[in-house]
Structures are given as structure tokens and as C-alpha cells.
N, C-alpha and C positions, 0 to 999 in steps of 0.2 A: 595537439588535439589527437583524439584516437580516430580510427578510420570511420567507425560508426558512433554516432552521438545522437542521443534523442534530442529533438526540437520541439520545445512546447510553445505554443501560440496563445498569448494572452492579449486582452483588450489593452489594458495600460498597467497592469500589476505585476509585470515581469520581476522588478526588483524586490517588491514586497513578497512575492512567492518565493524567491530565491532565498530571502533572509528568513521566512518562515520554515522552509525546508532545512537549511542550513542550521538552524536553531534546533531542530529535532533530532537529526542524526549526529551522532557522536563523532564520526570520522568523515567529517566534511569540511568544505572551504569554498569561499568565493575565489574564482579565477580572475574575474575581470568583470567590467562593467561599461557600457556607454549609454547615451540617452535612450537608444532604441532596444538594446539587448544586454543580456547578462550571461555570464559564464560561471558555472558552479561545479562541484563535484560532491556526490553523496557515496559514501562507502566504496570509493574507487570507481564509481561511474560518473563520467562527466555529462553534463547537460548544457543545452543552450536554451534561453528563454528569450521571446522576442515580443516587444509591444507592437503589435500589427492591427490593432483595432478590432471591432465587435464582430466582424463577419462570421468567424467560425467559433464554435464552442466545443469543449471537451465532450465525449460521450464514453460509454462503457466498452467500445470496440477497442480501446487501449486503456491499459491500466499498469500502475507500477506494483510489482509483486514484492513484498517484504517478507523474507524467510526469517522466522522468529525462532529462537532457541527454546522458549518456555511461555508459560502463561504471563509471567512478569512482562516479558517483551511484548507480547500481544497487547497486553493492557496498556502498556506505555505508548506504543505507536498508535493504538486505536484512539486512546484519549487525546493525544496531541493532535492527530490528524482530523479529528471531528470537531475540535475546539473551535470557538468562533464562528459558527455558521455551518460545519460541515454536516453531512448526513448519513446515518447508518444505512446499510443495505442488507442484503442476505448473505450467508455462506462465507463471511469474512471480508466482504466488499464494503467499501465505503467511498464517499466523495468528500474531498476536503473543501474548504470555504471558496476555493477558486474553481470547484466543479471537476477536478482531476480525480479520477478513479484509482483507487488502492487496494489490493488485497493484501490483507494482514493475516498470515498464516503460519501457525506452529509447525515446526518440522514433524511433530508427532501426529499430525493428520495424515501426512504420507506414509509414515511408518505403520500406523493402524489400518489405513485402507489397503495398504500392500500386504497385509496378513493373507497367506495362502489359503486360509479358511474362508470361503466365500460367504458363509453366514455371518461371521465376525466382521468382515469387511463391508458386507451390506448394511449391517446395523449402524456401523460407524458413518457410512454415506448417508443414511437415513436421519441420523441424529444431527450431522453437520448441516443438512438441508432444512432443518427447523431453527437454526441459530442465526443471529445477526453477527456478533462478535463470537468468535470461535472459542469455546471454553474446552480446555484440554481435559479436565476431570470428567466432564460429561461424555467427552469421545471415549475415554477409557471405560467409563461405566458400560456404554452401549457396546464396546468391544467385548467387555467381559460379560455381557448378558445381565446386567444388574439394573 
């Protein structure tokens, strides 16, 4: 186990959540399971999930950030993670069916917002603030002033 590992508190769905996440990410695997907890890896990041009861719920103060190469990856992760009861939010954020928040962000957002031309960068920011799922083509149009 790595020195620092995210620990996710579920009511009773730790194994279901693990199987859901492992089915979505290509480079993932189950590392182990017991009746109370599961261990898994997504894209090299290890996780522990625990069945600990309904006392605590996820909220937006913690989220999983998924750095996407392109629109196809954004679409893939967005659609998979909102399936079966997830919720869309603003600016590339969503909650999956377990209530865990995810940020699905194309690398182009950082590139376009990092433009040294403040006017272009601001147009990209304003476009992103109006989106739920981030659309790379719309960010590019805003950047280009179209």
C-alpha cells in the first residue's frame, strides 16, 4: 500500500462502487476485499472503500479529478459516471450514483485558460462557467472570439 491512499466511506455499497469504478477505468484492478472493505486501483491510484454505515455522506469538498486527453475521453467518463442515477453539475463536475463528486476536465481547458492574452483566457473562463459537461470545441470558439 502507498503512503497516502484515499479512503472512501460508503453506507453498504463499497464493493458495488469498486466494481463500478473498475469497470470504467481501463487501467484498473481489484486489489482485495473483505466483508467490510475493498481495495482497488484506478490508473495507478490506490483506493480503500469501507462499508461504515449511513452516518456520513460525500459532498463537494472532495472530488476525483479526471484529466482527459480530448472530447472523446470527456464524453466517455461523463456518460459512464452519470449512468444509473448520477447527476450533472456545472463546470465539468458531476456526482456519480453513490454521491461521489468527479471533475471531468479536458487538458485543453488548462491550455486555453493559460493563454497569456487575458482577454482570450477570460472568454474561455466565461464559456466554461456556462457549461455542465465541458465541450472542447466551444472552449476553442470562445478562445478564438467566435
